[in-house]
C-alpha positions, -999 to 999 in steps of 0.1 A, spaced: -166 -722 578 -164 -744 544 -162 -728 512 -179 -743 482 -155 -757 455 -156 -741 421 -172 -769 402 -201 -773 428 -206 -736 427 -207 -736 389 -230 -764 389 -253 -746 414 -254 -714 391 -259 -735 360 -291 -753 375 -304 -721 388 -302 -701 354 -333 -718 336 -355 -707 363 -345 -670 355 -348 -677 316 -375 -659 295 -400 -684 286 -420 -664 262 -390 -648 243 -407 -614 239 -384 -587 225 -360 -583 252 -359 -545 252 -397 -542 258 -400 -567 286 -419 -547 315 -447 -540 335 -469 -524 307 -482 -537 274 -460 -528 243 -463 -527 206 -434 -541 184 -432 -534 145 -417 -562 125 -405 -558 89 -406 -590 70 -391 -605 37 -408 -590 8 -411 -555 25 -441 -569 44 -447 -554 77 -469 -565 107 -475 -552 142 -478 -571 175 -491 -557 205 -477 -578 235 -493 -578 270 -472 -566 300 -445 -593 306 -462 -605 337 -494 -612 319 -479 -630 288 -494 -665 298 -527 -652 305 -535 -623 282 -536 -628 243 -513 -606 217 -530 -586 192 -515 -589 157 -522 -565 128 -516 -579 94 -528 -561 60 -554 -540 77 -568 -569 99 -563 -574 137 -562 -610 152 -562 -619 187 -538 -650 193 -531 -667 226 -500 -682 238 -497 -720 231 -469 -744 241 -435 -744 219 -403 -760 221 -384 -726 216 -394 -693 217 -429 -682 218 -460 -692 197 -492 -678 196 -523 -691 176 -559 -688 169 -582 -707 145 -566 -690 115 -530 -678 121 -497 -691 139 -472 -665 151 -437 -678 162 -411 -654 177 -379 -658 193 -361 -628 206 -364 -598 177 -372 -626 149 -405 -642 138 -427 -657 111 -464 -660 105 -481 -690 90 -518 -702 86 -528 -727 108 -526 -752 79 -489 -742 76 -487 -719 47 -459 -692 54 -474 -659 51 -448 -636 64 -410 -649 68 -379 -636 82 -398 -610 103 -373 -587 123 -384 -562 151 -377 -527 140 -359 -503 163 
């Protein structure tokens, strides 16, 4: 029986890793089979809440973002890194436990948002 060389084995592992990577970058501790809510504290003591769909439904179901007494439904759209959700008014960018909220025109509304434990 032949053994794989160490460099070949490392290459195979490296090539397989992206297939298991988290494409939506939802907060890691919350990924699972049921929807979940994350509370964020942003710069200037601003807060917002995002209800994410179950991890398996992340690409099909919208998120619900609560901001200043209003609720918005945003759908997942293509992004280079992290997750980006948008509707006609707002864009929510998140990566891991961090995020920021802008208007569709690019004006920053909430920056330096961090998931609260």
